[in-house]
ZALOGU-402279 format. One record per residue: z negated, y, x of N, C-alpha, C in turn; residue in three letters. Coordinates in nm, 4 decimals. Layout:
+----------+----------+----------+----------+----------+----------+----------+----------+----------+------+
|      n.w |      n.v |      n.u |     ca.w |     ca.v |     ca.u |      c.w |      c.v |      c.u | rest |
+----------+----------+----------+----------+----------+----------+----------+----------+----------+------+
|        Z |        Y |        X |        Z |        Y |        X |        Z |        Y |        X |  ALA |
...
+----------+----------+----------+----------+----------+----------+----------+----------+----------+------+
This chain:
+----------+----------+----------+----------+----------+----------+----------+----------+----------+------+
|      n.w |      n.v |      n.u |     ca.w |     ca.v |     ca.u |      c.w |      c.v |      c.u | rest |
+----------+----------+----------+----------+----------+----------+----------+----------+----------+------+
|  -0.2620 |   1.2212 |   0.7652 |  -0.3135 |   1.3049 |   0.8371 |  -0.4764 |   1.3543 |   0.7867 |  THR |
|  -0.5503 |   1.3554 |   0.8598 |  -0.6927 |   1.4264 |   0.7673 |  -0.7331 |   1.5698 |   0.8189 |  ILE |
|  -0.7598 |   1.6570 |   0.7195 |  -0.7598 |   1.7968 |   0.6734 |  -0.9069 |   1.8078 |   0.7771 |  GLY |
|  -0.9673 |   1.9766 |   0.7553 |  -1.0728 |   1.9968 |   0.8214 |  -1.2318 |   1.9418 |   0.7791 |  ASP |
|  -1.2851 |   1.8911 |   0.8510 |  -1.4317 |   1.9206 |   0.8596 |  -1.4294 |   1.7500 |   0.7316 |  GLY |
|  -1.3896 |   1.6588 |   0.7540 |  -1.3373 |   1.5514 |   0.6900 |  -1.4694 |   1.4616 |   0.7899 |  CYS |
|  -1.5511 |   1.3525 |   0.7520 |  -1.6222 |   1.2543 |   0.7356 |  -1.5675 |   1.0972 |   0.7871 |  MET |
|  -1.5318 |   1.0360 |   0.8310 |  -1.4770 |   0.9475 |   0.8131 |  -1.5603 |   0.8184 |   0.9208 |  VAL |
|  -1.6048 |   0.7213 |   0.8363 |  -1.6959 |   0.6181 |   0.9085 |  -1.6562 |   0.5595 |   0.9327 |  LYS |
|  -1.5652 |   0.4714 |   1.0721 |  -1.5664 |   0.2925 |   1.0525 |  -1.4641 |   0.1939 |   0.9215 |  LYS |
|  -1.3653 |   0.3614 |   0.9433 |  -1.2725 |   0.2575 |   0.8251 |  -1.1298 |   0.2822 |   0.8156 |  SER |
|  -1.0511 |   0.2281 |   0.7712 |  -0.8993 |   0.1996 |   0.8316 |  -0.8420 |   0.2678 |   0.7102 |  LYS |
|  -0.7273 |   0.3559 |   0.7546 |  -0.6772 |   0.4378 |   0.7115 |  -0.5190 |   0.4155 |   0.7377 |  LEU |
|  -0.3908 |   0.3913 |   0.6220 |  -0.3019 |   0.3795 |   0.6661 |  -0.2129 |   0.4318 |   0.5171 |  HIS |
|  -0.0943 |   0.5261 |   0.6349 |  -0.0212 |   0.6119 |   0.5392 |  -0.0828 |   0.7087 |   0.4363 |  ASN |
|  -0.2081 |   0.7626 |   0.4431 |  -0.2891 |   0.8519 |   0.4163 |  -0.2736 |   0.9494 |   0.4368 |  CYS |
|  -0.3168 |   1.0864 |   0.3011 |  -0.3632 |   1.2188 |   0.3390 |  -0.4878 |   1.2624 |   0.3519 |  MET |
|  -0.5652 |   1.3439 |   0.3813 |  -0.6927 |   1.3404 |   0.3552 |  -0.7190 |   1.4532 |   0.3465 |  VAL |
|  -0.8105 |   1.5187 |   0.2208 |  -0.8038 |   1.6738 |   0.2406 |  -0.9304 |   1.7368 |   0.2752 |  GLY |
|  -0.9907 |   1.8398 |   0.2417 |  -1.1061 |   1.9202 |   0.3557 |  -1.2080 |   1.8700 |   0.3086 |  LEU |
|  -1.3345 |   1.8715 |   0.3862 |  -1.4312 |   1.7856 |   0.3528 |  -1.4738 |   1.6852 |   0.3075 |  ARG |
|  -1.3280 |   1.5762 |   0.3017 |  -1.3774 |   1.4647 |   0.2872 |  -1.4702 |   1.3255 |   0.2918 |  SER |
|  -1.5551 |   1.2929 |   0.2572 |  -1.6133 |   1.1823 |   0.2956 |  -1.5587 |   1.0186 |   0.2848 |  LEU |
|  -1.5278 |   0.9894 |   0.3799 |  -1.5330 |   0.7960 |   0.3281 |  -1.5929 |   0.7434 |   0.4485 |  ILE |
|  -1.7059 |   0.6486 |   0.3285 |  -1.7839 |   0.5793 |   0.4188 |  -1.7369 |   0.4937 |   0.4886 |  ASN |
|  -1.8534 |   0.3683 |   0.5596 |  -1.8167 |   0.2647 |   0.6620 |  -1.7376 |   0.1401 |   0.5411 |  GLU |
|  -1.6603 |   0.1075 |   0.6395 |  -1.5882 |  -0.0124 |   0.6092 |  -1.4834 |  -0.0139 |   0.4735 |  GLY |
|  -1.4374 |   0.0940 |   0.4375 |  -1.3414 |   0.1336 |   0.3360 |  -1.1773 |   0.1297 |   0.3925 |  CYS |
|  -1.1048 |   0.0682 |   0.3180 |  -0.9820 |   0.0034 |   0.3277 |  -0.8514 |   0.0977 |   0.2309 |  ASP |
|  -0.8449 |   0.2165 |   0.3015 |  -0.7292 |   0.3211 |   0.2055 |  -0.5589 |   0.3025 |   0.3051 |  LEU |
|  -0.5175 |   0.2643 |   0.1623 |  -0.3610 |   0.2459 |   0.1892 |  -0.2588 |   0.3356 |   0.1021 |  GLN |
|  -0.1995 |   0.4064 |   0.1528 |  -0.0865 |   0.4502 |   0.0316 |  -0.2082 |   0.5586 |  -0.0401 |  ASP |
|  -0.2414 |   0.6656 |   0.0343 |  -0.3286 |   0.7541 |  -0.0707 |  -0.3132 |   0.8968 |  -0.0334 |  ALA |
|  -0.3680 |   0.9481 |  -0.1755 |  -0.3853 |   1.1077 |  -0.1530 |  -0.5069 |   1.1350 |  -0.1573 |  LEU |
|  -0.5995 |   1.2136 |  -0.1107 |  -0.7744 |   1.2081 |  -0.1363 |  -0.7535 |   1.3928 |  -0.0960 |  ILE |
|  -0.7553 |   1.4045 |  -0.2136 |  -0.7808 |   1.5393 |  -0.2572 |  -0.9044 |   1.6269 |  -0.1708 |  MET |
|  -1.0049 |   1.5519 |  -0.0959 |  -1.1161 |   1.6117 |  -0.0725 |  -1.2289 |   1.7088 |  -0.1635 |  GLY |
|  -1.2736 |   1.7985 |  -0.1456 |  -1.4079 |   1.8583 |  -0.2017 |  -1.4250 |   1.9960 |  -0.1628 |  ALA |
|  -1.4464 |   2.0526 |  -0.2686 |  -1.4591 |   2.1730 |  -0.2673 |  -1.5735 |   2.2681 |  -0.1563 |  ASP |
|  -1.6784 |   2.1391 |  -0.1640 |  -1.8173 |   2.2115 |  -0.0978 |  -1.8533 |   2.0845 |  -0.0724 |  TYR |
|  -1.9369 |   2.1397 |   0.0820 |  -1.9963 |   1.9914 |   0.1164 |  -2.1638 |   1.9287 |   0.0070 |  TYR |
|  -2.1742 |   1.8683 |  -0.0205 |  -2.2529 |   1.7998 |  -0.1055 |  -2.4098 |   1.7914 |  -0.0304 |  GLU |
|  -2.5375 |   1.8368 |  -0.0221 |  -2.6357 |   1.8181 |   0.0060 |  -2.7152 |   1.6729 |  -0.0276 |  LYS |
|  -2.7761 |   1.5915 |   0.0395 |  -2.8472 |   1.4867 |   0.0036 |  -2.9412 |   1.5395 |  -0.1071 |  GLU |
|  -2.9901 |   1.6207 |  -0.1291 |  -3.1687 |   1.6288 |  -0.2070 |  -3.0495 |   1.7252 |  -0.3028 |  GLN |
|  -2.9198 |   1.7329 |  -0.3544 |  -2.8600 |   1.7902 |  -0.4616 |  -2.8530 |   1.6069 |  -0.5392 |  GLU |
|  -2.7929 |   1.5468 |  -0.4814 |  -2.7535 |   1.3836 |  -0.5535 |  -2.8827 |   1.3098 |  -0.5464 |  CYS |
|  -2.9873 |   1.3793 |  -0.5085 |  -3.0740 |   1.2692 |  -0.4960 |  -3.1766 |   1.3094 |  -0.6274 |  SER |
|  -3.2067 |   1.3737 |  -0.6500 |  -3.2431 |   1.4560 |  -0.7811 |  -3.2031 |   1.4500 |  -0.9382 |  LEU |
|  -3.0810 |   1.3434 |  -0.9425 |  -3.0159 |   1.3418 |  -1.0788 |  -2.9994 |   1.1656 |  -1.0318 |  LEU |
|  -3.0542 |   1.0595 |  -1.1671 |  -3.0978 |   0.9630 |  -1.1363 |  -2.9654 |   0.9262 |  -1.1317 |  PRO |
|  -2.9330 |   0.8001 |  -1.0571 |  -2.7945 |   0.7616 |  -1.0979 |  -2.7196 |   0.8120 |  -0.9792 |  GLY |
|  -2.7524 |   0.9314 |  -0.9356 |  -2.6371 |   0.9603 |  -0.8763 |  -2.5091 |   0.9475 |  -0.7591 |  CYS |
|  -2.3976 |   0.9420 |  -0.7747 |  -2.3227 |   0.8809 |  -0.6664 |  -2.2668 |   0.9891 |  -0.6237 |  THR |
|  -2.2621 |   1.0307 |  -0.4566 |  -2.2587 |   1.0874 |  -0.3684 |  -2.0964 |   1.1733 |  -0.3581 |  PRO |
|  -2.0496 |   1.2789 |  -0.3571 |  -1.9241 |   1.3256 |  -0.3635 |  -1.8257 |   1.2160 |  -0.2483 |  ILE |
|  -1.7105 |   1.2110 |  -0.2430 |  -1.6922 |   1.0966 |  -0.1870 |  -1.6109 |   0.9847 |  -0.2038 |  GLY |
|  -1.6070 |   0.8839 |  -0.0982 |  -1.5387 |   0.7912 |  -0.1051 |  -1.6594 |   0.6616 |  -0.0342 |  ILE |
|  -1.7409 |   0.5757 |  -0.1190 |  -1.8403 |   0.4949 |  -0.1378 |  -1.8234 |   0.3559 |  -0.0192 |  GLY |
|  -1.9302 |   0.3333 |   0.0761 |  -1.9037 |   0.2139 |   0.1581 |  -1.8092 |   0.0822 |   0.0986 |  ALA |
|  -1.7292 |   0.0400 |   0.1842 |  -1.6550 |  -0.1046 |   0.0994 |  -1.5649 |  -0.1257 |   0.0163 |  GLY |
|  -1.5066 |   0.0291 |  -0.0104 |  -1.4164 |   0.0497 |  -0.1228 |  -1.2563 |   0.0102 |  -0.0589 |  THR |
|  -1.1869 |  -0.0060 |  -0.1197 |  -1.0433 |  -0.0520 |  -0.1242 |  -0.9668 |   0.0560 |  -0.2048 |  VAL |
|  -0.8957 |   0.0969 |  -0.1660 |  -0.7737 |   0.2008 |  -0.2686 |  -0.6506 |   0.1959 |  -0.2159 |  ILE |
|  -0.5817 |   0.1850 |  -0.2933 |  -0.3955 |   0.1488 |  -0.2489 |  -0.2985 |   0.1991 |  -0.3764 |  ARG |
|  -0.2549 |   0.2772 |  -0.3031 |  -0.1255 |   0.3680 |  -0.3655 |  -0.1776 |   0.4553 |  -0.4783 |  LYS |
|  -0.2701 |   0.5562 |  -0.4579 |  -0.3565 |   0.6365 |  -0.5522 |  -0.3812 |   0.7937 |  -0.5028 |  ALA |
|  -0.4043 |   0.8867 |  -0.5912 |  -0.3953 |   0.9642 |  -0.5475 |  -0.5449 |   1.0387 |  -0.6301 |  ILE |
|  -0.6645 |   1.0970 |  -0.5667 |  -0.7760 |   1.1079 |  -0.5635 |  -0.8406 |   1.1869 |  -0.5820 |  ILE |
|  -0.8510 |   1.2600 |  -0.6910 |  -0.8853 |   1.4060 |  -0.7615 |  -0.9843 |   1.4478 |  -0.6530 |  ASP |
|  -1.0087 |   1.6095 |  -0.6382 |  -1.0966 |   1.6532 |  -0.5941 |  -1.2506 |   1.6424 |  -0.6098 |  LYS |
|  -1.3213 |   1.6408 |  -0.5491 |  -1.4993 |   1.6341 |  -0.6040 |  -1.4879 |   1.4754 |  -0.6695 |  ASN |
|  -1.4229 |   1.3994 |  -0.6495 |  -1.4487 |   1.2636 |  -0.6912 |  -1.5423 |   1.1402 |  -0.6111 |  ALA |
|  -1.6286 |   1.0853 |  -0.6874 |  -1.7604 |   1.0546 |  -0.6286 |  -1.7212 |   0.9001 |  -0.6937 |  ARG |
|  -1.6720 |   0.8230 |  -0.5416 |  -1.6750 |   0.6572 |  -0.5754 |  -1.7216 |   0.5478 |  -0.5693 |  ILE |
|  -1.7848 |   0.5046 |  -0.5835 |  -1.9064 |   0.4109 |  -0.5306 |  -1.9335 |   0.3082 |  -0.4457 |  GLY |
|  -1.9519 |   0.2549 |  -0.4021 |  -1.9980 |   0.1267 |  -0.3232 |  -1.8726 |   0.0047 |  -0.3820 |  MET |
|  -1.7986 |  -0.0254 |  -0.3030 |  -1.7480 |  -0.2029 |  -0.2684 |  -1.6465 |  -0.1501 |  -0.4250 |  ASP |
|  -1.5693 |  -0.0768 |  -0.4367 |  -1.4895 |  -0.0302 |  -0.5437 |  -1.3317 |  -0.0736 |  -0.5612 |  CYS |
|  -1.2894 |  -0.1116 |  -0.5877 |  -1.1391 |  -0.1811 |  -0.5782 |  -1.0280 |  -0.1049 |  -0.6498 |  VAL |
|  -0.9529 |   0.0249 |  -0.6427 |  -0.8698 |   0.1660 |  -0.7008 |  -0.7149 |   0.0436 |  -0.6514 |  ILE |
|  -0.6608 |  -0.0451 |  -0.7543 |  -0.5012 |  -0.1006 |  -0.6682 |  -0.5066 |  -0.1509 |  -0.8041 |  ASP |
|  -0.3515 |  -0.1115 |  -0.8642 |  -0.3094 |  -0.1468 |  -0.9831 |  -0.1731 |  -0.2995 |  -0.9139 |  ASN |
|  -0.2767 |  -0.3695 |  -0.9105 |  -0.2114 |  -0.4957 |  -0.8867 |  -0.1022 |  -0.5359 |  -1.0023 |  LYS |
|  -0.0923 |  -0.5149 |  -1.1098 |  -0.0064 |  -0.5380 |  -1.1752 |   0.1041 |  -0.4273 |  -1.2427 |  ASP |
|   0.1069 |  -0.3459 |  -1.1367 |   0.2356 |  -0.2400 |  -1.1334 |   0.2113 |  -0.2068 |  -1.2642 |  ASN |
|   0.1533 |  -0.1582 |  -1.3859 |   0.1845 |  -0.0298 |  -1.4580 |   0.2116 |   0.0963 |  -1.4047 |  ILE |
|   0.3176 |   0.1005 |  -1.4830 |   0.3970 |   0.2795 |  -1.5084 |   0.2762 |   0.3405 |  -1.5515 |  ALA |
|   0.2405 |   0.3699 |  -1.6362 |   0.2224 |   0.4706 |  -1.7263 |   0.1013 |   0.4107 |  -1.8510 |  ASP |
|  -0.0046 |   0.4360 |  -1.8223 |  -0.1647 |   0.3992 |  -1.8784 |  -0.2257 |   0.5214 |  -1.9185 |  LEU |
|  -0.2959 |   0.5919 |  -2.0246 |  -0.4071 |   0.6523 |  -2.0431 |  -0.4829 |   0.5700 |  -2.0696 |  ASN |
|  -0.5885 |   0.5801 |  -1.9663 |  -0.7135 |   0.4995 |  -1.9911 |  -0.8479 |   0.6100 |  -1.9780 |  ALA |
|  -0.7679 |   0.7247 |  -1.9749 |  -0.9187 |   0.8539 |  -1.9460 |  -1.0719 |   0.8310 |  -2.0101 |  GLU |
|  -1.0767 |   0.7430 |  -2.1287 |  -1.1653 |   0.7307 |  -2.1977 |  -1.2644 |   0.6519 |  -2.1065 |  ASP |
|  -1.2224 |   0.5316 |  -1.9810 |  -1.2667 |   0.4772 |  -1.8793 |  -1.2398 |   0.5117 |  -1.7341 |  LYS |
|  -1.2290 |   0.6653 |  -1.7461 |  -1.1891 |   0.7202 |  -1.6067 |  -1.1041 |   0.7092 |  -1.5254 |  GLY |
|  -0.9869 |   0.7048 |  -1.5918 |  -0.8612 |   0.6604 |  -1.5090 |  -0.7331 |   0.7181 |  -1.5172 |  TYR |
|  -0.6380 |   0.7579 |  -1.5332 |  -0.5147 |   0.7614 |  -1.5662 |  -0.3836 |   0.6959 |  -1.4974 |  ILE |
|  -0.2905 |   0.5764 |  -1.4750 |  -0.1823 |   0.5611 |  -1.4387 |  -0.0561 |   0.6202 |  -1.4859 |  ILE |
|   0.0026 |   0.6939 |  -1.3527 |   0.1519 |   0.7778 |  -1.3960 |   0.2338 |   0.7279 |  -1.2851 |  ARG |
|   0.3762 |   0.7167 |  -1.3449 |   0.4564 |   0.6535 |  -1.2440 |   0.5007 |   0.8185 |  -1.1842 |  ASP |
|   0.5102 |   0.8014 |  -1.0515 |   0.5693 |   0.9136 |  -1.0620 |   0.5123 |   0.9826 |  -0.9114 |  GLY |
+----------+----------+----------+----------+----------+----------+----------+----------+----------+------+
């Protein structure tokens, strides 16, 4: 399911729900994922004014498996989000992620 106002550019999505105003750039591979979307469309100028800014959305070449991506998330290019070790619970909030079973 893909929500209103989304931009999906030449990517593979399998068993995914994509929320409002989501941006998924080219070459992404998403499977069993819930992408919450964004509260607003970010203008290029807004992000370009901040050094090292990653735009709201999912960067090109990113792989996401069995994950929930919170709204207004900024995921860079060529990232991999995949719980290959099948960890049930892990609080790594200081590193930017949390794994919860269920």
